[in-house]
N, C-alpha and C positions, 0 to 999 in steps of 0.2 A: 710475916711473910715465910713461905716455906725456903729453905736454902735451895738457892738455884745448882742446877746440874749444868755440867758442861755440854755445849752444843756438839752434836756428833758431824761427820763429815758424808753423810747421807741425808739426801732430800727425801722424806716419807711424809706420804699423805694419808689422813685419817679414813681413806676409803681402802687401804691397804697396799698401795702402789709405792714404789720408789725409783730414785734415780739420782746419779752420781752428781755431786755439788763440788766444784772446783773450791770455794772456800765458802767459811761462813762467817755472817755479818758480824761484827764483836771481837773483842779481843781477851777479855776475861771471864775466867770459870766462875765466878761468883757475881757476876754482873747483872743489872736490872734486866729481866728479859721481857721485850716487849713484843706482842703480835698485833699485824695489821690488818685492819679490817677493810679489803677492797684492794685489787692492783691497780692503784690511784697514781695518776701521773705524778702528783705532788709529793709522793711518800720519798723516791730519791733523793730529791732536795731537801726535804723537811726532815728526814729522819734516818734514813739509810747511808747515806755519805756521811752525816754529822756522825752517826753511830761508829762507824769504822775508825773513827779517830779518838773516840771516847773508850777509855778502857773499861768504865763502870755501866756500859749498855751494851746488850746485845738484841739485835732484830732477829728472833728465834722462829717466828710463825707467820703466815699470811693465810687468809681466807678470801675467796672471791665468789660472785654468782656463778660464774663458770670455772669449774675447777681447772679446765684445761689451761685458761690464762692464769690462775694463779701458781699452777705449776711453771709455766712459761717464766712467770716473773719471779719465782725464788730460785730457778736456776739462772736467771740472769743477774740477779743481786746476790746469790749464795746465802739465801734463807734456808735453814734447816727444815722446817716442816711446812707442810701444805695442809687445810684443814678443806674439807667438802663443803663447809657452812660457816655462816658467821657464828651460828649457835656452838658448835664444836670448838671453834677457836676459843669463844669466850670462857668456855667450860674447861679448857686445856689447863689442869693444874700446874703445870710447868710454866705458865705464863704469870708474870707479876703485875703486867699492866698491859693496856690496850691502847693502840693510836687509832682515831676515828677521822679518816678523811672522806667518808661518804658523802653523797650529796646532801644538802642542807636540810630537807625535810626530814633525813635519816639519823642526824646527829643525836636528837633526843632519844629515840627508841633504843639506840644501841649503846648510848652511854648509860642509859638506864639498866640495859641487860648487864653490861659490864660491871655496875656497882653492884648489882644483885649476887653476881659471881664473886665480889670481894675482890675485883682489880681497880687498879689506878689506872686514869684515863687522862690521855694528852688529846684534846678535841679541837680540830680544825675550825676555824671561824667560818661564818658565824656559828656562835655555840649552840642555838637552837631555832627553830622556825620563827619564834616570836618571844614575846616577853614571858605571857603565862606559861610555856613550855620550860623557859629559862628558870624559872622561879620554883616549878615542880622539881627539876633537875638540881636545883640547889640545894633545895631541902633534902632530899636524896643523899647528896653527898656529903652534907652536914652529918647526917645520921650515920653514914657509913664510915666515916674516919678516914675514907681513902683521899688521895691526892687527885684533884679534879681541876685540869688546867687548860684554859683556851689558849690557842696556839696563836696568840699574837706575838710571833718572834721578832719583831723590831722593837718591842720594849726592852729587851733583854740586851740588846747591842749597847756598847758603851756610848755611842752617838745618843741614843733616847735619854741614857742617864743623865748625860751632860747637860742636854735640854732641861730636863726636870731641875737640875742642879742649878743652873744659871737663872732660872726663874724663880725659885726658892730663895736664892740669895738676894733678891730685890734690885739687882742691877737694872733691870728693865724699869723699876718703880711700880705703880699700881695699874696691875692689869685691865687694858682698856678693850681688845679686840685679839681674838685668836680664829685661823682660818686654817684649814687642811684640805688638800685636794689629791685624789687619785684616780687618773683616768688613763686608761690604756685600750688599744684597739682589739676588738672580739668581734669581727664581721662574719662569724660562723655561727648564723641564727638557730642552727639546729643543736649548739651547744647545750647541755644541761643547764648553764648558768642562766639562759633563756626561759627555763620549763618552769613554768608557776606551779604545777604540781610537785616540783622537787625544790620549792621554795626558793626560786630563782629571782634575779633582778640585780641591777647594777648596785642598789644600796646594799643589799645583801653580800654582795662579793667584794666590789672594792669598796663600796660606801661604808661597810663597817669598821674597815682602818681609818678613814675619815673620821668617822664620828669617834672610834676609840682616841685618836690625837687629839680631837678638839676637846674630849674630857681631860685625857691625862695632861696635856699641857695647859689647859684652862683651870684644872683643879677642882671641878665641879661638873655635874652632870646638868648640861644645859635645859633650858627652854626653848622648844621649837615655836617659832612665830609664824614661819611660812614655808613652805615647800614647793618646787615646779618639777615636775618630771617631764622628760623626753620618752616616748613610748616606742617600744617595739610592737606590743600589741596592748589590748585594753587594759590588760593586767600586768604586763612585764615592763619597767623602766629600764632602758638602756642608757640613761642619764638622770641625775638628780642633783638639784642645786636648794640647799636649806639654809634657812637664816636662824640664827639663835639670840636670845636675850637672857638676862640674869644680871649677875654681878658686872660682867662684860658681854660685849656682844661677840658674835660669832658666826662662821660660815662654814660649810662644809660643800664641795662639788666632788661628784665622781661620775664616771660614764665607763661602759663598755664598747660604746659606738657613738660617735660623736664628732664637730670638729676639733675637739680637744683630743687629740689621737695620744700623746703621752705626756702626762704632766703628773709629777708626784713630790708634792712640797708641801711645807707648812709654815706659816707666819705668825709670830707671838708679838703684839704691839702693846707696850707699856707707856706711861706719861713721860718716861725718863728714856726710852730707848726701845729698840727692834731688833729682833731675833728672826732670821730666814734660814730655812733648811731645804735643800735640795736631795730628795730622795731618803728620806727618814725610814722608808719602808726595807728597802734592801740595800744598805750602804755597803755592803760588801763589792757590789758592783760600780757603783760610782757615789759620792756624795760631797756636799759643801756645807759649813754651818758658819754663817755671818753673823756678827752680832755688832750693832752698833748703839752705844751708851756714851754717859759722861766719861768713862774710861777710854773712848776712842773708838777706831773700828777695826776689827780684826776677822779673821777666817780661822776656823779650827776644823782640823781632818783626824779621822780616826781609825782603828783596825780594821783591814779588810778580811778579817775572819767572818765567817758567815754569820748572819744573825740566828739563824736556825742551829749553829753549834752552841752560841750561847743560851739559846732556849733549852735545849736538851741537857745541858749542863744544869739548868735550874731546874727541870723536872726530875731529873736523876738525884739532884741533892735533895730535894723535897722528898722523894718516896724513900731513898736510902737513910738520909741523916733527920729528916724532919726539919729542912729549912723552909722558909717561909717561902712561897709563891705570889705573885701579885696579881696576874690574870686569873683571877679565881672563879669560881662559878658566880659568886656575890657579884662581883665586877661584871661578869658577863649579863646578868640580870638587868644591871643599869645601862649597858650597851645595847642590849636588845628593846629596852622600855624606849630611848631617843630613835631607836631604826622604825620601830611601831609608829611612835609620834609623827615621824618624817612622813611613812606612808599615809597615815590619816590625813596629814596636813595637805599631802599631793592630791586626795581623793583616790587612793587607790586602796584595795582588799591588803589586809595582812597575808602575811604567808602563813601555811598551815602545815604541820607534820604529818607525815605519811607512815 
């Protein structure tokens, strides 16, 4: 990795124009320098705000399809450089890593390009459009020696770590069933998350979390035995329910528009006890972990620090110090494999890259 340079106090775009910027995201001259692909709505919460409180990270550049939008985004968030294209941002030798929050169908394409340019990648979920593409990217990541991390931010929060610890301790006994639910209302059907050509669908957006939690808390990649979709159109699921089998049974339920307007939860049942968690995905807003076992019944609560901040800590530590990450590209292949199996079981086509 080249030596980081200190961010400037000017906003400069690669088309040759510049504008004043009030401040620059990040605090350290020797920090990990990240560029953002796209002026995405998720970027401020997932990266920019946590970076302002992380001395090891600088959000140094942004690119968007519309350069004027990128300029406005950079000015609003104090980002030093604007690129006129994704290609020039990825080629920027002053960047160490890329944050990829583009539409699902573009994740693989631009993660591939970032790796070819020698950049580390923090890629939003779902990792790719389907499992075959995930396998291709995982192989490239392994050969590159770069850090490639899927942005399942919930996993890095102390709440998720504690759930894994309780399950591993055998307090609940032999695992019998794992359930995970993520439902939220998105009635704007023109949103890209309902667009099949952009690899949209409830299972891709909300369901990827539910699948990941079922895998994480269940300790294995489950077998999909059935799936039922509620459709927005003939290719797009607005809701999905899938049943799992294996060493234990399981269920995932997700929706972007259904009678279940807002549900974010998980349940782990063993032959000696049961664990329930409310909002394991974004516990900084609210959460509740309850455990019933031979030791009694208790409620545990955890840090209100953002899950995205813990995720950024982990990404920076992996890039700067070689510390391991868990939401790797290999893990992403397993998650996408289950998502593909759910779509097949529901009689829907797999998503495709663009």
